[in-house]
C-alpha angles and dihedrals in degrees: 000000000000091000090051091050093048090051090050092052092046090055093057127097088219130007089247141120128205095227121242104250128188111245091354106069109084130174087256093054094044093043092050092048091052091045089053090058103258133100115278116210133191137167111248087220090068087077111080095221142008089257090055091045090057089049090052092054089050093049092049092047090052090053091047091051091051094052117121091214131047103291123232121237130259123255113201114203117214119197099214099182125107091264090073101082089175098055098118092050092046091052091050090051093048091048089053093047095044102206113193093242136030124190119199120207142183098016146030115311092206098102094052105037098086100049092044095048090046087057090054098257122143104231120213127179129213109232132180101189143027089255091055090048092054092049093049092049090049088055089059103250119167095226147354133244109208108213104206138183115291098036116140118242111357102027142182133223105221126099106251095228094048090044092054094049092047093051094041088060089073105015130056100175133100114321129188127191123213122180130056099029106145105149148344094289089058090049092053091046089053091053091049089051091057106270121132096201137010132207125227115202116153093043089060095046087069096058132109091241097055126096095243126145123234090247092050092049092050090052091050090055095042103042132073134202088277090066096056111105136183118247140158115264121220089261091058099252125124111261139181115235147154130265116274092029091267093144146300128296138160134224090278089074086102087071092058113094104151142353112282138176119262089245092054092050091052091047090051093048091050093052091051091046092053091047092051091050090052091051088053091051091053092047091051 
């Protein structure tokens, strides 16, 4: 599986994922992210039914096929906790659709790893601690997503640099960072810290293709990192959000200045990533 993962990363324009976001990630957002050459993620629970979920996969695939550049793959996000009453049906749909990557969240990945891997999916698990990482690896996942402090919505508590070094002490496989990704310089820093990929969430909330309300968008443009607070989400997990309960956002809200297209956000991240790499070359 490591060879497959390395080939997937090598095929990307940037080692980046448009994070799967509850309510926010639409087929338009995911399709545009894939078309821009990065991984496009979405929670399967965003679709109101299995029929709609199948339609979403088809819509995203059509946008990928129409891309003028090599398209990035799809990452389906499965909520594997008890709150997902549709989990078995979602798994069956994902197995049939065979996305390149599946990310499990808010629960143990153990029940879904085997059928997903048998379908050819690379299975990653969201983890917020070293203990969670060990449990996910014991379940046989192909990689870990380290949910760190500063992530929007469901968030972690650990510093992303310390988290990476702690996990790298016992695990050398694929590692993804989510939380605190504001621009290309942050992406390059994540790679230098030992991550293979990084997720961008808040930056993609503020796009034309996202399912964001006018009030939420206004808050994204008005607020800064200082306004982000911790709260308890309806599913009981700790989450980062904005005052007045208008919506979620992470610490990278300070990088949001206006509503952009997904393509423009990816272009901006790439420019910053190239600039950061050049700074590293000069330092070396």
